[in-house]
Each structure stands twice: as C-alpha cells, then as structure tokens.
C-alpha positions as CSV (number, residue, x, y, z in Angstrom):
1,M,21.7,5.5,29.0
2,D,19.7,3.3,26.1
3,T,21.4,4.7,23.0
4,L,19.1,3.0,20.4
5,T,15.9,4.8,22.1
6,D,17.4,8.1,22.7
7,T,18.6,8.5,18.9
8,P,15.8,9.6,16.8
9,L,14.9,7.0,14.0
10,A,14.2,7.9,10.4
11,S,11.2,5.7,10.5
12,Q,8.1,7.0,11.9
13,W,4.4,5.9,13.1
14,L,1.3,6.7,11.0
15,S,-2.0,7.5,12.7
16,G,-5.2,8.3,11.1
17,T,-8.3,6.7,9.4
18,I,-9.1,4.7,6.3
19,R,-12.3,4.8,4.4
20,H,-14.2,2.7,2.0
21,R,-17.3,3.7,-0.1
22,R,-18.9,1.4,-2.5
23,V,-21.3,3.4,-5.1
24,S,-22.3,0.5,-7.4
25,P,-23.9,-1.9,-7.7
26,A,-25.0,-1.3,-4.0
27,S,-24.2,1.5,-1.9
28,H,-21.9,0.5,1.0
29,G,-19.4,2.3,3.4
30,F,-17.2,2.2,6.5
31,E,-14.6,4.1,8.1
32,Y,-12.2,3.2,11.1
33,H,-8.9,4.3,12.8
34,T,-5.8,3.0,11.9
35,G,-2.2,2.8,12.7
36,M,0.7,1.9,10.5
37,L,4.5,1.7,10.3
38,A,6.5,3.8,7.9
39,L,9.7,2.0,8.1
40,N,12.7,3.0,6.7
41,L,14.2,0.1,5.2
42,D,17.9,0.9,6.4
43,E,16.2,0.4,9.9
44,W,14.7,-2.9,9.3
45,S,17.0,-4.6,12.1
46,A,16.9,-1.3,14.4
47,V,13.3,-0.8,14.8
48,P,12.3,-4.1,16.9
49,R,14.6,-3.2,19.4
50,L,12.8,-0.5,20.4
51,S,10.4,-2.6,22.4
52,Q,10.3,-5.8,24.3
53,W,7.0,-6.4,22.5
54,F,8.6,-6.1,18.8
55,S,10.8,-8.7,17.3
56,L,12.6,-9.6,14.1
57,G,11.5,-13.0,12.8
58,R,9.9,-14.3,15.7
59,F,6.6,-14.5,17.5
60,N,5.8,-11.3,19.6
61,W,3.0,-8.8,20.0
62,L,4.5,-6.8,17.1
63,S,7.0,-8.4,14.5
64,L,8.5,-8.2,11.3
65,Y,9.2,-11.2,9.0
66,R,11.2,-10.9,5.6
67,E,8.7,-13.5,4.1
68,D,5.8,-10.9,4.5
69,Y,7.4,-8.6,1.9
70,F,8.7,-8.2,-1.8
71,D,11.1,-11.0,-3.2
72,P,11.6,-12.9,0.0
73,Q,14.4,-14.5,-1.7
74,T,16.6,-11.7,-1.4
75,P,17.7,-11.3,2.0
76,D,17.9,-7.4,1.8
77,L,14.7,-5.9,1.2
78,K,15.9,-2.5,0.3
79,R,18.3,-4.2,-2.3
80,A,15.1,-6.3,-3.6
81,I,13.1,-3.1,-3.9
82,A,16.1,-1.2,-5.5
83,N,16.9,-3.8,-8.0
84,Q,13.2,-4.3,-9.5
85,V,12.8,-0.5,-9.6
86,E,15.9,-0.2,-11.4
87,R,14.8,-3.0,-14.0
88,T,11.5,-1.5,-14.5
89,T,12.3,2.4,-14.7
90,G,16.0,2.5,-15.3
91,W,16.4,4.3,-12.0
92,R,18.2,3.0,-9.0
93,P,16.9,4.5,-5.8
94,D,19.6,6.5,-4.3
95,G,17.9,7.7,-1.2
96,A,15.5,6.5,1.6
97,I,13.1,3.6,0.9
98,E,10.2,3.9,3.3
99,L,8.0,0.9,3.6
100,I,4.3,1.9,4.7
101,T,3.0,-1.4,6.3
102,H,1.4,-3.1,9.2
103,P,3.6,-5.4,10.9
104,R,2.4,-8.8,12.3
105,Y,0.3,-8.7,15.7
106,L,0.6,-11.9,17.5
107,G,2.1,-13.8,14.3
108,Y,-0.4,-12.8,12.0
109,V,-0.5,-10.1,9.4
110,F,-2.6,-9.1,6.3
111,N,-1.5,-6.0,4.3
112,P,-4.1,-5.6,1.5
113,V,-1.4,-3.0,0.2
114,S,1.9,-2.2,1.5
115,F,3.7,0.8,-0.1
116,Y,7.4,1.1,-1.0
117,F,8.0,4.7,-1.2
118,C,11.5,5.3,-3.1
119,Y,13.1,9.0,-2.6
120,D,15.9,10.9,-4.2
121,A,19.3,11.2,-2.6
122,G,18.9,13.8,0.4
123,A,15.1,13.8,0.4
124,N,13.3,13.9,4.0
125,P,10.2,11.9,3.9
126,C,9.2,13.6,7.1
127,S,9.2,16.9,5.7
128,G,6.7,16.0,3.1
129,A,9.1,15.0,0.2
130,I,8.0,13.6,-2.8
131,P,8.7,9.8,-3.6
132,R,10.1,9.5,-7.0
133,V,8.9,5.9,-7.4
134,I,6.1,4.2,-5.5
135,A,5.8,0.5,-5.5
136,A,2.6,-0.8,-4.4
137,Q,2.3,-4.4,-3.4
138,I,-1.1,-5.8,-3.3
139,T,-2.3,-9.0,-1.7
140,N,-5.6,-10.4,-2.3
141,T,-8.2,-12.0,0.0
142,P,-8.6,-15.1,0.4
143,W,-6.2,-16.4,-2.4
144,Q,-3.1,-14.8,-0.9
145,E,-1.6,-13.8,-4.1
146,R,0.8,-10.7,-4.6
147,H,1.1,-8.0,-7.4
148,V,3.1,-4.7,-7.7
149,Y,2.0,-1.8,-9.6
150,C,5.2,0.7,-9.8
151,L,4.3,4.4,-10.2
152,E,6.6,6.9,-11.2
153,R,6.4,10.6,-10.3
154,G,5.1,13.0,-12.7
155,Q,4.4,16.7,-13.0
156,G,2.0,16.7,-10.2
157,R,-0.1,19.3,-8.7
158,D,0.3,22.1,-6.0
159,A,-2.7,23.4,-4.4
160,D,-2.9,26.7,-2.4
161,S,-3.5,24.5,1.0
162,G,0.3,23.4,0.6
163,W,-0.7,19.6,-0.5
164,H,1.1,18.4,-3.5
165,T,-0.6,15.5,-5.4
166,Q,0.7,12.8,-7.7
167,A,-1.9,11.3,-9.9
168,F,-1.8,8.1,-11.7
169,R,-4.6,6.7,-13.9
170,F,-4.0,2.9,-15.3
171,N,-5.9,-0.1,-16.1
172,K,-6.5,-3.0,-13.4
173,R,-4.3,-6.1,-13.7
174,F,-5.1,-8.0,-10.8
175,H,-8.1,-9.9,-9.1
176,V,-8.4,-8.2,-5.8
177,S,-12.0,-8.5,-4.6
178,P,-14.4,-11.1,-5.6
179,Y,-17.0,-8.5,-5.9
180,N,-14.9,-6.3,-8.4
181,P,-14.6,-7.5,-12.1
182,M,-11.5,-7.1,-13.8
183,D,-12.9,-4.9,-16.7
184,Q,-12.1,-1.6,-14.3
185,D,-9.4,0.9,-14.1
186,Y,-7.8,3.1,-11.4
187,H,-7.2,6.4,-10.5
188,W,-4.8,6.9,-7.4
189,L,-3.9,10.3,-5.7
190,F,-1.0,10.4,-3.5
191,S,-1.0,13.8,-1.5
192,F,1.8,14.9,0.7
193,R,2.1,18.2,2.9
194,D,4.7,18.3,5.9
195,Q,3.9,15.6,8.4
196,S,0.6,14.5,6.5
197,L,-0.1,11.9,3.9
198,R,-3.4,11.2,2.0
199,I,-3.6,8.4,-0.5
200,H,-6.9,8.5,-2.3
201,M,-8.0,5.6,-4.8
202,N,-11.1,5.5,-7.2
203,V,-11.9,2.4,-9.0
204,N,-13.8,3.2,-12.1
205,R,-15.9,1.1,-14.7
206,G,-17.4,2.1,-17.9
207,G,-16.1,5.9,-17.3
208,K,-18.0,5.9,-13.7
209,K,-16.7,5.3,-10.3
210,V,-17.9,2.5,-8.6
211,F,-15.8,2.3,-5.2
212,D,-13.2,4.6,-3.8
213,A,-11.1,4.2,-0.7
214,T,-9.1,7.0,1.2
215,L,-6.1,6.8,3.9
216,V,-5.4,9.9,5.9
217,V,-2.7,9.6,8.3
218,Q,-0.2,12.0,10.3
219,R,3.3,11.2,10.9
220,E,4.8,10.8,14.1
221,P,8.3,9.9,15.5
222,L,8.7,6.2,16.3
223,T,9.6,5.7,19.6
224,R,9.3,3.0,22.7
225,T,6.5,5.4,24.1
226,L,4.6,5.6,20.9
227,I,5.0,1.6,20.2
228,H,3.4,0.9,23.6
229,R,0.7,3.4,23.1
230,S,-0.3,2.1,19.7
231,L,-0.2,-1.3,21.0
232,R,-3.2,-0.1,23.3
233,Q,-4.9,1.5,20.6
234,F,-4.4,-1.0,18.1
235,P,-3.5,-4.2,19.8
236,I,-4.7,-6.6,17.0
237,E,-4.7,-4.4,14.0
238,S,-4.1,-7.4,11.5
239,F,-7.0,-9.5,12.9
240,K,-9.0,-6.3,12.7
241,V,-8.5,-6.0,9.1
242,V,-9.2,-9.4,8.0
243,A,-12.2,-9.8,10.0
244,G,-13.4,-6.3,8.6
245,I,-13.0,-7.7,5.1
246,Y,-15.1,-10.8,5.7
247,W,-17.8,-9.0,7.7
248,H,-18.1,-6.4,4.9
249,A,-18.0,-9.1,2.2
250,L,-21.1,-10.7,3.8
251,R,-22.9,-7.5,3.8
252,L,-22.3,-6.8,0.2
253,K,-23.6,-10.5,-0.6
254,L,-26.7,-9.7,1.5
255,K,-26.9,-6.9,-0.6
256,G,-27.1,-8.6,-3.9
257,V,-23.6,-7.6,-5.1
258,P,-22.8,-10.4,-7.8
259,F,-20.0,-12.5,-7.1
260,Q,-16.9,-12.3,-9.6
261,T,-14.9,-15.3,-10.8
262,H,-11.4,-15.4,-10.2
263,P,-9.7,-14.9,-13.7
264,D,-7.7,-18.1,-13.4
265,K,-11.1,-20.1,-13.1
266,L,-12.5,-18.7,-16.3
267,P,-12.8,-20.4,-19.4
268,Q,-9.3,-19.9,-21.3
269,N,-11.2,-18.3,-24.3
270,D,-12.2,-15.8,-21.7
271,P,-10.5,-12.4,-22.3
272,G,-9.9,-12.4,-18.7
273,Y,-8.5,-15.5,-18.3
274,R,-5.4,-15.3,-16.2
275,L,-5.1,-11.7,-16.8
276,G,-1.9,-10.2,-15.4
277,T,-0.3,-13.6,-14.4
278,N,2.5,-13.0,-16.8
279,D,3.1,-9.2,-15.9
280,R,6.8,-8.1,-16.2
281,G,6.9,-4.7,-15.9
282,E,4.2,-3.9,-18.5
283,R,3.1,-0.3,-18.9
284,V,-0.6,-0.2,-17.9
285,D,-1.2,3.5,-17.8
286,F,-3.2,5.9,-19.6
287,T,-3.8,9.5,-20.1
288,P,-7.3,10.9,-20.4
289,D,-8.0,13.8,-22.6
290,D,-8.7,15.8,-19.5
291,D,-5.7,15.2,-17.6
292,N,-2.0,15.6,-18.7
293,N,-0.7,15.0,-15.0
294,T,-0.8,11.4,-14.6
295,A,2.4,9.6,-14.8
296,K,4.0,6.2,-15.6
297,V,2.5,3.0,-14.2
298,H,4.3,-0.5,-14.6
299,S,2.8,-3.8,-13.3
300,W,4.1,-7.0,-12.5
301,R,3.0,-10.3,-10.8
302,T,5.3,-11.3,-7.8
C-alpha cells in the first residue's frame, strides 16, 4: 500500500477560469481555463512524491524549485514568509500557510502572481476559512522583477449567497505591464465560500476602472489521479501563460495602446523614477469615503 497516496493531504488543486478585460484606452479581453496548486507549505517535500511526473528541485513534467518563490536564501519557504509577515504586521502566522501558484512545467515557470494565504491556528482552508494575511508576490514580464503586497484581513462583507469578501484598496507601487502606467490604484476582492475561491482585481486611473482580472476556482483533493488528469488538461500551463501575455501584448499594440516606460528608465527628476524600488513594508492602502471595509496593505520589493 502506498501510504502517501492513501493519506489525504492538506494541499489541494484549483480548477477554474481566469478572465482579463481592458476598458481603456482600448477595449480588449480574453478568458481561459486554468489549473493551479494550493500547496500547504508543510507539504512542500511531500506533494511531489505523489507522482513520478512531479519532482522537487529537478527537471520533470511538473516540479517545484525553492528559487522560484519568496526569499530563496532562506531554505524553508514557510519560515521565510512567516518571518516577513511578522516583521510587517507584528503577527507571526501560527496556522497553515498555503501557496497558490503554478509549478514548473518541463522546467519552465512564470507566475504573474503567487499568493501566500496565512491562516490562524486551527483554520481549515478547505472549508472556506479566511486568511488573516495574504502576501501577493508579483512578477513582471519581461523584466522578471518581484514585488510583494501584504494584505491584512479587515472587517469584510458577508453576502446572502454565502460568500465572504475581503476588500483591499491601495496605490500601485510596482511596474507590471508596459501598457499600464504607474499613476494607478488597485481594488482587490478576495471571496471565499466552502470549496470555492474568487479573486477579482480592478485597476483604476483617475477614479475610473481601466482594467480588471478575475480568477474563479474550485478546490479539489490533491491526489495522484488528479495530477495525471491535470497534466492531460494543462500539459504546458506556464508556456501557455507566457505565450498569452506576449500575444495579447501584440494585439494591444496593434490597437494603439501607448507603451509605458519602465520607471527605472525615466529621468531622475520624474516622480515615477524607480518608484517602489526601496519599499520595505510601507503602507500603501487608502480608504475611500464610500468604503470602510478596506484593510491594511503593505508593500515591499524582493
């Protein structure tokens, strides 16, 4: 009997869709199916042993490499995240830390964003528990720079449909897309209900929405059978993500969307010069007059 595959893991698989919509200065949108790993960091070494096609630190169809994630100089990823969250918020995560990410496919990975859901002791992510802190690690294309926004749980809102939503409004501190300028702000919504997770991100400029992205996924138990099924459904997920980024960037260029210079290449007297480079836990959130449910957001460059 294979004890590992017969024992349920806390880690799960997320299946669903992701949608991007640009409103201004040109209309553009797309939607595709996706699969992601919801990895309980206590199971970092255990999960790859579920399948011969999944490896830790070496080439395979699927693989996890420590260097792809936060503070690779600290060998234990859970400790690295816990240390940074404690320095930033004063609270040291005492429950599960769950990494929402794409693993490497055939040695290649690109995660525009990976989320670290940090839970209170005893909270069960599989039952719709609300993370106390969410650390969102952003990677930009093509520069491969990284930045983290640390989101602290606030009052939140409960809907009659059973969804609980945490809202975050904050100023942009990191150059993500060559088609998005730096003078923007974000409105992020994380919604939880049982086995369902929904993440919606609005990008605003001058009080008007210019872009949004929505991830809607369902949790499933992570098993050998599911891993093999996901490989059939999403055999080259990371390649698909990168190819899609460049394909849609080309379409935006053809639609006349202006190209935005990276802040590091702006004149030194420009307000946007190197914006965000020296972030070390700075508060970037703000509370609009019509919304008292937004929560604390810190920002730092990694």
